[in-house]
C-alpha positions in Angstrom: -25.8 -0.4 -25.3 -23.9 -1.5 -22.2 -22.1 1.1 -20.1 -19.4 0.4 -17.6 -20.2 0.9 -13.9 -17.9 0.8 -11.0 -20.4 -1.3 -9.1 -19.7 -4.2 -11.4 -16.0 -3.8 -11.6 -13.8 -6.7 -10.6 -10.2 -7.1 -9.5 -8.0 -10.2 -9.3 -4.3 -10.6 -8.6 -1.6 -13.2 -8.6 2.1 -13.1 -7.8 4.4 -13.6 -10.7 7.2 -16.1 -11.0 9.0 -14.0 -13.7 8.7 -10.2 -13.6 6.3 -8.9 -16.2 4.9 -12.3 -17.1 1.3 -12.8 -15.9 0.7 -16.3 -14.5 -1.9 -18.5 -16.2 -3.6 -19.4 -12.9 -3.6 -18.8 -9.2 -5.6 -15.6 -9.1 -7.5 -14.3 -6.1 -10.4 -11.9 -6.1 -9.6 -8.9 -3.9 -11.9 -6.3 -2.5 -11.2 -2.7 -3.5 -12.9 0.7 -3.2 -11.4 2.5 -6.1 -8.4 2.3 -8.4 -6.5 4.6 -10.7 -4.2 1.9 -12.0 -3.7 2.3 -15.7 -1.4 2.8 -18.6 -0.9 6.1 -20.5 1.2 7.1 -23.5 1.4 10.9 -24.1 1.9 12.5 -27.5 4.8 14.7 -28.3 4.1 17.8 -30.4 6.1 18.1 -33.6 8.8 20.7 -33.4 9.6 20.7 -37.2 9.4 23.9 -39.2 8.8 24.6 -42.9 5.5 22.9 -43.4 3.2 25.8 -42.8 1.2 26.9 -39.8 -0.6 23.6 -39.4 1.4 21.2 -37.2 2.6 17.8 -38.3 1.4 14.6 -36.7 2.5 14.1 -33.1 4.9 11.3 -32.0 4.1 8.7 -29.3 6.1 9.0 -26.1 7.0 6.2 -23.6 4.4 4.2 -21.8 3.8 4.8 -18.1 1.8 2.3 -16.2 1.1 3.0 -12.5 -1.7 4.1 -10.1 -3.3 3.7 -6.7 -5.6 1.1 -5.4 -7.8 1.8 -2.4 -8.4 -1.4 -0.4 -10.0 -2.2 2.9 -8.0 -3.3 5.9 -9.3 -6.8 6.3 -8.1 -9.9 8.0 -7.4 -12.0 4.8 -7.0 -10.1 1.5 -4.8 -7.4 3.1 -2.1 -10.0 3.5 -1.5 -9.9 -0.3 -0.8 -6.2 -0.1 1.5 -6.7 2.9 3.4 -9.4 0.9 3.8 -6.9 -2.0 5.1 -4.3 0.4 7.5 -6.4 2.5 8.0 -9.8 0.7 6.8 -13.3 1.7 5.9 -13.7 5.4 7.1 -16.2 7.9 4.0 -18.2 8.7 3.6 -20.2 11.9 0.7 -22.5 13.2 -0.1 -26.1 12.4 -3.8 -25.2 12.0 -6.0 -22.1 12.0 -5.4 -19.5 13.2 -2.2 -18.9 11.4 0.3 -16.1 12.2 1.9 -14.3 9.3 4.9 -12.1 10.1 6.1 -9.6 7.5 9.4 -7.9 8.1 10.9 -4.8 6.5 14.3 -4.8 4.9 14.0 -7.3 2.1 16.3 -6.6 -0.8 13.8 -8.1 -3.3 10.1 -7.6 -3.7 7.6 -9.8 -5.4 5.8 -8.5 -8.5 2.1 -9.0 -9.2 -0.2 -9.4 -12.1 -3.5 -7.4 -11.5 -6.5 -7.6 -13.7 -9.3 -5.1 -13.6 -12.5 -6.0 -15.4 -15.5 -4.2 -16.6 -17.8 -7.0 -17.9 -20.4 -4.7 -19.5 -18.1 -3.3 -22.2 -16.4 -5.9 -22.0 -12.9 -4.7 -21.0 -10.4 -6.7 -19.1 -7.1 -4.9 -18.4 -4.1 -7.0 -17.2 -1.3 -5.1 -15.6 1.8 -7.2 -15.3 5.0 -6.4 -13.3 3.1 -4.5 -10.6 5.4 -3.7 -7.7 4.2 -1.8 -4.6 5.8 1.6 -4.1 3.9 2.9 -1.1 1.1 1.9 1.2 -0.6 4.3 3.6 -3.6 4.3 6.0 -5.1 6.5 8.7 -6.4 5.8 12.2 -9.2 7.8 13.6 -12.3 7.6 15.7 -14.9 6.9 13.0 -15.3 6.3 9.3 -14.3 3.6 6.9 -10.9 2.1 7.3 -9.0 1.8 4.0 -5.4 1.8 2.8 -4.0 3.2 -0.4 -1.5 1.1 -2.3 0.6 2.9 -4.9 1.8 0.6 -7.6 4.3 0.8 -10.5 3.5 -1.6 -13.3 5.5 -2.6 -16.4 2.6 -2.5 -18.9 -1.0 -3.1 -19.7 -2.7 -5.7 -21.9 -6.4 -5.2 -22.7 -8.7 -7.9 -23.9 -12.4 -8.7 -24.2 -12.2 -11.8 -22.0 -10.6 -12.4 -18.6 -7.2 -13.9 -18.4 -7.6 -14.7 -14.7 -9.8 -17.7 -15.1 -12.1 -18.2 -12.1 -10.3 -16.5 -9.2 -10.7 -17.9 -5.8 -12.5 -15.7 -3.3 -11.5 -15.0 0.3 -13.9 -14.2 3.1 -14.2 -10.5 3.8 -13.5 -9.9 7.5 -13.0 -6.1 7.7 -11.3 -4.2 10.4 -12.9 -0.9 11.6 -11.6 2.1 13.3 -13.4 0.9 16.4 -11.1 -2.1 16.5 -8.0 0.0 16.6 -5.5 0.8 19.4 -2.1 2.5 19.7 0.6 1.6 22.2 3.9 3.2 23.0 6.6 1.0 24.5 4.0 -1.6 25.3 1.6 0.8 27.1 -1.6 2.2 25.6 -1.1 5.7 24.3 -3.9 7.9 25.3 -5.3 11.3 24.0 -4.6 10.3 20.3 -7.0 12.1 18.0 -5.7 10.6 14.7 -2.7 8.9 13.2 -1.3 8.2 9.8 1.2 5.6 8.7 3.1 5.6 5.4 5.6 2.9 4.3 7.4 3.6 1.0 9.8 1.3 -0.9 11.0 4.3 -3.0 11.1 2.3 -6.2 13.7 3.0 -8.8 12.2 2.6 -12.3 14.6 1.0 -14.7 13.9 3.1 -17.8 16.0 1.4 -20.5 15.5 1.7 -24.3 13.0 -0.9 -25.5 10.9 -1.2 -28.6 7.7 -1.5 -26.6 8.3 1.6 -24.4 8.0 -0.3 -21.2 10.3 -0.2 -18.2 12.7 -3.1 -17.4 11.8 -3.2 -13.7 11.2 -1.3 -10.5 13.9 -1.9 -7.9 13.5 -1.0 -4.2 15.9 1.5 -2.7 16.2 2.9 0.8 12.8 2.4 2.4 11.0 5.1 4.4 8.5 4.8 7.2 6.9 8.0 8.3 3.6 9.2 9.8 1.8 11.7 11.9 0.0 11.5 15.2 -2.3 14.3 16.5 -2.7 14.2 20.3 -4.6 16.2 22.9 -1.9 17.9 24.9 -2.2 16.3 28.3 1.4 15.6 29.4 5.0 16.1 28.4 5.9 12.5 27.6 6.1 12.8 23.8 7.6 16.3 23.9 10.3 15.2 26.3 11.1 12.3 24.1 11.4 14.6 21.1 13.6 17.1 23.0 15.9 14.2 24.1 16.1 12.7 20.7 15.2 9.3 21.9 13.4 6.5 20.1 10.3 4.6 21.2 8.4 1.6 19.9 4.9 2.2 18.6 2.3 -0.4 17.9 -0.8 0.1 15.7 -3.2 -2.8 16.2 -6.6 -3.9 15.1 -8.4 -6.9 16.7 -11.7 -8.4 15.6 -14.1 -10.1 18.1 -13.7 -13.3 16.1 -9.9 -13.4 16.9 -8.3 -12.1 13.7 -5.8 -9.3 14.2 -3.4 -7.0 12.4 -0.5 -5.5 14.3 1.9 -3.1 12.8 4.9 -2.5 15.0 7.4 0.3 14.4 10.5 -0.5 16.4 12.3 2.8 16.5 10.1 6.0 16.2 11.8 9.4 16.4 9.6 12.4 17.1 10.3 16.0 16.1 9.8 18.8 18.6 6.4 20.2 17.8 5.0 23.7 18.0 2.4 23.9 20.8 -0.2 26.4 19.7 -3.2 27.8 21.7 -5.7 28.7 19.0 -8.7 29.4 21.2 -10.7 28.2 24.1 -10.9 24.6 22.9 -8.5 21.8 23.8 -4.9 22.2 22.8 -3.5 19.7 20.3 0.0 18.8 19.3 1.1 17.2 16.0 4.1 14.9 15.7 5.4 14.1 12.2 7.4 11.1 13.2 10.1 9.1 11.3 11.2 5.5 11.8 14.6 4.0 11.5 16.3 0.6 11.8 16.3 -0.6 15.4 19.8 -2.0 16.2 18.4 -4.6 18.6 15.6 -6.0 16.5 17.6 -5.6 13.3 14.8 -4.0 11.2 12.5 -1.0 11.1 9.1 -2.6 11.4 7.1 -5.8 11.6 3.6 -6.4 10.4 1.8 -9.4 11.9 -1.5 -10.7 10.5 -3.5 -13.5 12.3 -6.2 -15.2 10.3 -7.4 -18.5 8.8 -5.4 -18.2 5.5 -2.8 -21.0 5.5 -0.3 -19.4 3.2 0.4 -16.3 1.1 
């Protein structure tokens, strides 16, 4: 008897032309570390009286399809998640390497069809109408570099054979924490212990009445870009900025020795005034839970630039 194992799990995705309609072709295999993407339908207890102490049969409630996907920050496949977060990029370059620029502020977001497969059972679950609600990742000195993408899907269709055909595979060129750097207003920012970046589309689920219990869509509302930086307290630069209520530009970048790069630029970062605590003889650290806003000069909140050998997303 075959048993499902995560080691054999597969994931393929493709962008939809029509929301909620999975395309017949064009799927790509994407690397992932774990996923909680799935559909659930709770049961409602019967409230009726007069039938004795034993309850009546429960009633099915609405279907909820969502979950997280943990993916590596890599030079090629990560572009699909950036497209889901920001929309289609502007690509430049007549030949490789190509530069893909993703900008915040788009009124519409593309939807995806994502299939997760467990071939041992077999079970192939196709999630249509997947829209990215939030993406977050951390920067630190060591460890594995991954991002968590939170998705809202319309529904799930389960089959015993794949609906993705034979997905095309991309080369895995993974970034590591060792490849990371942080800059403030174009100058390297020192004494940073760790950082966290979270971009949220704050999706509004369109929960209309339908016979299948699914949602009609997931529309983006006011976006939010927040994060945290932990720094060794060595100077007053960041504290002074926080006290003055000024904004700065922060750049979070990764560069591979082979030339591929990912740069996430936040154009207007506002810092709160932190509490500076001395907790013992060790070094003093300060934590800044920053927020980003639209920069009036650039005209947007952030820009993600991915340089790789992929011609188009």
